[in-house]
C-alpha positions in Angstrom: -16.7 7.0 2.5 -14.1 9.7 1.7 -10.6 9.2 0.3 -8.3 12.1 1.0 -4.6 12.9 1.5 -3.3 11.8 4.9 -2.4 14.3 7.6 -0.4 14.0 10.8 -3.7 13.7 12.7 -4.2 10.4 10.9 -0.8 9.0 11.9 -2.0 6.9 14.9 -4.8 5.3 12.9 -2.5 4.5 10.0 0.0 2.9 12.4 -2.8 0.8 14.0 -4.0 -0.4 10.6 -0.4 -1.1 9.4 0.4 -3.0 12.7 -2.7 -5.2 12.2 -1.4 -6.0 8.7 2.0 -6.9 10.2 0.4 -9.1 12.8 -1.9 -10.9 10.3 1.1 -12.0 8.2 -0.8 -11.8 4.9 0.5 -8.6 3.3 4.1 -7.7 4.3 7.4 -9.2 5.3 7.7 -6.4 7.9 7.7 -7.6 11.5 8.4 -4.4 13.4 5.4 -2.4 14.6 5.2 1.3 13.8 4.3 4.2 16.0 2.5 7.4 15.0 5.8 9.2 14.9 7.1 6.7 12.3 4.1 7.3 10.1 4.4 11.1 10.4 7.8 10.7 8.7 6.0 9.4 5.6 3.9 12.5 5.3 4.6 15.8 3.5 7.2 14.7 1.0 7.0 13.7 -2.7 5.3 10.4 -1.9 1.5 10.5 -1.5 -0.2 8.8 1.4 -4.0 8.7 1.3 -6.6 7.6 3.8 -10.2 6.4 3.5 -12.5 7.7 6.1 -15.9 6.2 6.9 -17.7 8.7 9.1 -15.1 9.6 11.8 -13.0 6.5 11.4 -9.9 6.0 9.3 -10.5 2.6 7.8 -7.8 2.2 5.2 -4.7 3.8 3.8 -2.4 3.5 0.8 1.0 5.0 0.3 3.9 5.2 -2.1 7.7 5.0 -1.4 10.9 5.0 -3.3 11.2 2.2 -5.8 15.0 2.6 -6.5 17.4 5.4 -5.8 18.7 5.8 -9.4 17.5 8.9 -11.3 16.1 6.9 -14.2 13.5 5.4 -11.8 12.3 8.7 -10.3 8.9 8.3 -11.9 8.3 4.8 -10.5 6.9 4.4 -7.0 6.4 1.3 -4.9 3.0 1.2 -3.2 1.2 -0.4 -0.2 -2.4 -0.6 0.8 -3.9 -1.7 4.1 -7.5 -1.9 5.4 -8.5 -2.1 9.1 -9.0 -5.7 10.1 -12.7 -5.3 10.9 -13.5 -3.3 7.7 -12.0 -5.6 5.0 -14.1 -6.7 2.1 -16.2 -3.5 1.9 -14.5 -1.6 -0.9 -12.2 0.6 1.3 -9.0 -0.9 -0.3 -10.3 -0.1 -3.7 -11.2 3.5 -2.7 -7.7 3.9 -1.2 -5.9 2.5 -4.3 -8.0 4.6 -6.8 -7.2 7.7 -4.7 -3.5 6.7 -4.5 -3.3 6.2 -8.3 -4.6 9.7 -8.9 -2.4 11.3 -6.2 0.7 9.5 -7.6 0.0 10.7 -11.1 -0.4 14.2 -9.9 2.9 13.9 -8.0 4.6 13.0 -11.3 4.8 9.2 -11.1 4.2 7.2 -14.3 4.2 3.8 -12.8 3.3 2.0 -9.5 4.8 -1.4 -8.6 4.6 -3.8 -5.7 4.8 -7.4 -4.7 1.9 -9.4 -3.3 2.0 -12.7 -1.5 0.8 -15.3 -4.0 -1.9 -16.6 -1.7 -3.3 -13.1 -1.1 -6.0 -13.6 -3.7 -8.2 -10.7 -2.4 -5.5 -8.2 -3.0 -4.5 -9.7 -6.3 -8.1 -9.5 -7.6 -8.5 -5.9 -6.3 -5.4 -4.8 -8.1 -6.4 -6.6 -11.3 -9.8 -4.9 -11.2 -8.3 -1.5 -11.2 -5.8 -2.1 -14.0 -2.7 -3.6 -12.4 -1.1 -6.5 -14.3 0.8 -9.4 -12.8 4.3 -9.4 -14.3 5.7 -12.6 -12.7 6.6 -14.4 -9.5 9.6 -14.0 -7.3 10.0 -17.4 -5.8 11.4 -17.7 -2.3 11.6 -13.9 -2.2 12.1 -13.6 1.5 11.4 -15.4 4.8 8.6 -14.5 7.2 8.6 -16.3 10.5 11.3 -18.7 9.1 9.1 -19.7 6.0 10.1 -18.8 2.5 7.3 -16.9 0.7 6.7 -16.3 -3.0 5.4 -13.0 -4.2 3.6 -11.8 -7.4 5.1 -8.7 -9.0 2.4 -6.2 -10.0 2.6 -2.9 -12.0 0.3 -0.2 -13.4 1.2 2.5 -15.7 -0.5 5.8 -14.7 -2.0 8.2 -17.2 
C-alpha cells in the first residue's frame, strides 16, 4: 500500500470511488456524479489530494477544499475521504487520512474540519483513532433523498 499525491492519471479512479460513495448514501449529501474532468479541476492547486494505491489499483483518496472564503480562515481546510466499495475495512482510509494530514500541514493548513453522518460509525472511529475530535452535532443539517440527516462536526489541529 502506497499513499501519494494524486495526479491527473488518477482522476478516473477517484471519480469512480467518489461516485460509489455518492450512490451508497453513507458519506455525502452530494447526489451528482463526477467525471474524471471534474476531479482534474481539484488537482494542482493549494488543496492537497492524496490517493492510496494497492499494487496497480487506486483504492482510496482523501482531499481538502476551502472551508470559508474569509482570509482569517485561510489555514483551515475541509476534508473528505473515500475508499473503494470493495476495499473498505482494510486500513486504506486510515492511510489516506494520515497522508492527507501530512500534506495539509506542508501546504500551510493548521486545522482540518468536516462533518460525518452520525450513523457512520466506521468513519467516526477512524477519525477519532488518528486524533480528530467530535465537536458537536448539527441536527437536521440537510436532506438526502428527502430525509433530514444529522452530522457530527469533527476537527483536528495539525502540527
